[in-house]
Structures are given as C-alpha cells and as structure tokens.
matplotlib code that plots the C-alpha trace (Angstrom):
import matplotlib.pyplot as plt

x = [71.4, 73.0, 71.7, 73.2, 76.5, 76.5, 76.1, 78.9, 81.1, 80.8, 84.1, 84.8, 86.1, 89.4, 89.9, 89.0, 91.4, 94.2, 93.6, 93.8, 96.9, 99.1, 100.1, 101.2, 103.0, 104.8, 105.9, 107.2, 109.1, 110.8, 111.7, 113.3, 115.2, 116.7, 117.6, 119.1, 121.2, 122.5, 123.4, 125.0, 127.0, 129.0, 130.7, 127.7, 127.9, 126.1, 123.6, 122.8, 122.4, 120.1, 117.9, 117.5, 116.3, 113.9, 112.3, 111.9, 110.2, 107.1, 106.7, 107.3, 104.5, 102.1, 102.8, 102.3, 99.0, 97.7, 98.8, 97.1, 93.8, 93.9, 94.8, 91.8, 89.5, 90.9, 90.1, 86.5, 86.0, 87.4, 84.8, 82.0, 83.1, 83.7, 80.2, 78.7, 80.7, 79.4, 75.8, 76.3, 77.7, 74.8, 72.1, 73.7, 73.5, 69.9, 68.9, 70.4, 68.4, 65.2, 65.4, 66.0, 62.9, 60.8, 60.3, 58.0, 59.5, 58.6, 60.9, 63.6, 63.3, 63.6, 66.8, 68.1, 67.5, 69.6, 72.4, 72.2, 72.6, 75.6, 77.2, 76.7, 78.3, 81.3, 81.8, 81.6, 83.9, 86.5, 86.4, 86.7, 89.5, 91.4, 91.3, 92.5, 95.3, 96.5, 96.6, 98.5, 101.0, 101.7, 102.2, 104.4, 106.6, 107.1, 107.8, 110.5, 112.2, 112.0, 113.4, 116.3, 117.3, 117.0, 119.4, 121.9, 121.5, 122.2, 125.4, 126.4, 125.9, 127.9, 130.8, 130.5, 130.5, 133.5, 135.4, 134.7, 136.0, 139.2, 142.2, 144.3, 146.9, 148.5, 146.5, 148.2, 148.0, 150.1, 153.9, 154.5, 152.8, 155.7, 158.4, 157.3, 158.2, 154.7, 156.2, 157.0, 153.5, 151.8, 154.0, 153.4, 149.7, 149.9, 151.9, 149.4, 146.5, 145.8, 145.6, 147.6, 150.9, 152.1, 155.3, 156.3, 155.1, 157.5, 160.4, 159.1, 159.0, 162.5, 163.8, 162.1, 163.5, 167.0, 167.5, 165.2, 163.9, 160.7, 160.6, 158.1, 157.3, 158.6, 156.2, 153.6, 150.8, 151.5, 148.5, 147.6, 150.6, 148.5, 147.5, 151.1, 152.2, 149.7, 150.5, 154.3, 153.8, 151.5, 154.0, 156.8, 154.9, 152.9, 149.7, 150.4, 150.6]
y = [83.6, 83.8, 87.4, 88.3, 86.9, 89.0, 92.1, 90.9, 90.7, 94.4, 96.3, 97.1, 100.4, 98.6, 97.6, 101.0, 102.7, 100.2, 100.9, 104.6, 104.5, 102.3, 105.0, 107.3, 104.5, 103.7, 107.3, 107.3, 104.1, 105.4, 108.7, 106.9, 104.5, 107.5, 109.1, 105.9, 105.5, 109.0, 108.6, 105.1, 106.0, 108.4, 107.6, 108.1, 108.4, 106.0, 108.8, 109.3, 105.6, 105.4, 108.2, 106.2, 103.2, 105.4, 106.8, 103.2, 102.1, 104.3, 103.2, 99.5, 99.8, 101.4, 98.6, 95.9, 97.4, 97.6, 94.0, 92.8, 94.5, 92.9, 89.5, 89.7, 90.7, 87.9, 85.4, 86.6, 86.3, 82.8, 81.8, 83.2, 81.5, 78.2, 78.3, 78.9, 76.0, 73.7, 74.7, 74.2, 70.6, 69.8, 71.0, 69.6, 66.1, 66.9, 67.9, 64.6, 62.6, 64.5, 64.0, 60.3, 60.1, 61.9, 65.0, 67.7, 70.2, 73.1, 71.8, 71.2, 74.8, 76.0, 73.9, 75.5, 78.9, 78.0, 76.8, 80.0, 82.0, 80.0, 80.5, 84.3, 84.3, 82.3, 84.5, 87.7, 86.2, 85.3, 88.9, 90.5, 88.1, 89.0, 92.7, 91.9, 89.7, 92.4, 94.9, 92.5, 91.9, 95.6, 95.9, 92.8, 94.2, 97.5, 95.5, 93.5, 96.7, 98.1, 94.9, 94.8, 98.4, 97.9, 95.0, 97.3, 99.9, 97.3, 96.2, 99.9, 100.5, 97.5, 98.8, 102.3, 101.0, 98.7, 101.6, 103.9, 101.3, 100.5, 101.5, 104.0, 104.7, 102.9, 103.5, 105.4, 102.5, 100.4, 100.8, 100.8, 104.2, 105.7, 103.8, 105.2, 108.9, 110.1, 111.6, 115.0, 115.4, 114.4, 116.7, 119.6, 119.2, 119.1, 122.3, 124.0, 123.1, 124.9, 121.7, 120.3, 118.8, 121.5, 122.0, 118.4, 118.3, 121.2, 119.2, 116.1, 118.0, 119.3, 115.8, 114.4, 117.2, 117.1, 113.3, 112.4, 109.4, 108.7, 108.5, 105.9, 104.3, 100.8, 99.6, 97.2, 99.1, 102.4, 102.4, 106.0, 108.3, 111.5, 110.6, 110.0, 113.2, 115.2, 113.3, 113.8, 117.6, 117.9, 116.0, 118.3, 121.6, 120.6, 120.9, 124.5, 125.4]
z = [92.1, 88.6, 88.2, 91.5, 90.4, 87.3, 89.5, 91.7, 88.6, 87.9, 88.3, 91.9, 93.3, 94.1, 90.5, 89.2, 91.6, 90.7, 87.0, 87.5, 89.7, 87.5, 85.0, 87.9, 89.6, 86.4, 86.0, 89.6, 89.0, 85.9, 87.6, 90.5, 88.2, 86.5, 89.8, 91.1, 88.0, 88.3, 92.0, 91.8, 88.7, 90.8, 94.1, 96.5, 100.3, 102.5, 103.3, 99.7, 99.1, 102.2, 100.7, 97.5, 99.6, 101.5, 98.3, 96.9, 100.1, 99.5, 95.9, 96.9, 99.5, 97.0, 94.5, 97.2, 98.3, 94.7, 94.0, 97.2, 96.2, 92.7, 94.1, 96.5, 93.6, 91.4, 94.1, 94.4, 90.6, 90.7, 93.3, 91.3, 88.1, 89.9, 91.4, 87.9, 86.5, 89.3, 88.5, 84.8, 85.4, 87.7, 85.4, 82.3, 83.9, 85.0, 81.5, 80.1, 82.6, 82.0, 78.3, 78.9, 81.1, 78.6, 80.8, 79.5, 77.2, 79.4, 82.2, 79.7, 78.7, 82.3, 82.6, 79.4, 80.9, 83.9, 81.6, 79.6, 82.8, 83.9, 80.5, 80.9, 84.3, 83.2, 80.2, 82.3, 84.9, 82.3, 80.9, 84.4, 85.4, 82.2, 83.2, 86.7, 85.4, 83.0, 85.9, 88.1, 85.3, 85.1, 88.8, 88.9, 86.1, 88.1, 91.3, 89.6, 88.4, 91.9, 93.5, 91.0, 91.6, 95.4, 95.1, 93.3, 96.0, 98.7, 96.9, 96.5, 100.2, 101.1, 99.0, 100.4, 104.0, 103.2, 101.7, 104.7, 107.1, 105.2, 107.3, 105.3, 108.0, 111.0, 114.2, 117.0, 119.4, 117.0, 117.8, 114.1, 114.0, 116.1, 114.2, 110.8, 111.4, 112.6, 115.8, 114.4, 112.9, 116.1, 118.2, 115.9, 116.2, 120.0, 120.0, 117.8, 120.1, 123.3, 125.4, 128.3, 127.3, 125.0, 126.9, 126.6, 123.0, 122.1, 123.6, 121.8, 118.5, 119.0, 119.7, 116.6, 114.4, 115.7, 115.8, 112.9, 114.8, 116.9, 120.6, 121.8, 125.2, 125.5, 128.0, 126.8, 128.4, 126.6, 124.2, 123.9, 123.4, 123.7, 127.3, 128.3, 126.7, 128.8, 132.0, 131.6, 131.2, 134.2, 136.4, 135.4, 135.8, 138.8, 136.8, 135.5, 131.8]

ax = plt.figure().add_subplot(projection="3d")
ax.plot(x, y, z, "-o")
ax.set_aspect("equal")
plt.show()
C-alpha cells in the first residue's frame, strides 16, 4: 500500500501542464494589463471598454481552470499524506505495545519497516504539496491582478455610459426648447430636408427670422412639433407638396 502511494504521488499530467502554462499565462496577463492601461487612460467608448472585458474573460477562464486542477491535485495529495500519518500513528502505538510485551525482534523489525515506509510517503507528499502550493500561488497572484483590472474596467464603463446618457440640450417635447430660440434652427433643417411639411417650415422660418421669437403650440397635448408641422402643411395643400 505504501509503495502504491509513492507511485500516486508522482507528478500528474495536470500539474505538469499547469507548470508549463503559467509562464504563458503570466505573459498574457502583463500584455492585457498594458493594453487596458492604454485604453482606460484615454476617453474610451463603451464598445472599446467591452472589448477589454471580453479579452480578460478568456484569460480569467484559463486561470480558473488551472487553479481548479491544482486544487484537485492538492486534495489528492492531502488524502495520501493523511492516510500515511494514520498508519504511522497506529504502528507506532503497536510497536510500543510489542516492546512492552517482549515481542520477538523480527516482528519489531517488520513494524519498523512499515514506519519507514510511512515516513517516505509523508516526506514525498510534503514535497509534492509544496510544488502544487507554489503553482497555486502564482495563479492566484495573476487572478488578483485580473480581478483588480476588471473592476477598473467596470467603473470606466459606468462612467462612459453615464456620460453618454447625460442630456446636453433641452428635448423637443419640452416647451422650454421652443422658448429658447431653437425654432429657427428646426425650421431651417426642415426646409433643407425633402420631407412633408417644407412649405409650412418655410413660413415658420420666416416668422422666426422676422419676429425673432418662437412660435409654439399652446395646447398641452402638443408633444412632437415635427408631427404638427407636417400635418399643418398637408392640411393646407391637400396632401400635395
């Protein structure tokens, strides 16, 4: 049994793959950190920020998978080591009792051989576990850097979205829009476009230019001035432009 445990403690394929992948993962993390710093130091768009998150997602998944494999291997090593410690405790007590009973030296020698075997397993398990813990530490360090940068990206995205939704002018459905001298601008735009309502828009533009004040509908239900401009012109021309 102890000989079998020594074989089970040999480096597994998962550990070897993890050890081989860590340098490349570290290079990818450093590259993305530099890219992220460059993008976030400017005034990035929401799309550019989302692309950063997407690139981190692949790396984060690779780190998570590697850590999961190492954690599983660490648990296996712990079980083997604990089993060896239990055997050692049992046979140490047995040896003490055997000596007290004056048991033959040959039997004592056999017990000693078992204790030597448990010591070898425990020593090997300690060494293997040390390697796994070192690899886990490297992966955890990279994961912390990724998590910290992803938090920065989330904060930057929130700011970008907030800025994009900030109102920089009065909306057209607000009566203040028409009271602040926007009428001439809107009328000029309607005239320039080949859409229904241009005839009325020309008269509206002339009115705004001559009198220097806006014309607005007073009815509470007038929410969309563009619709009423088109409707007024169609009524006057009988639908012809």
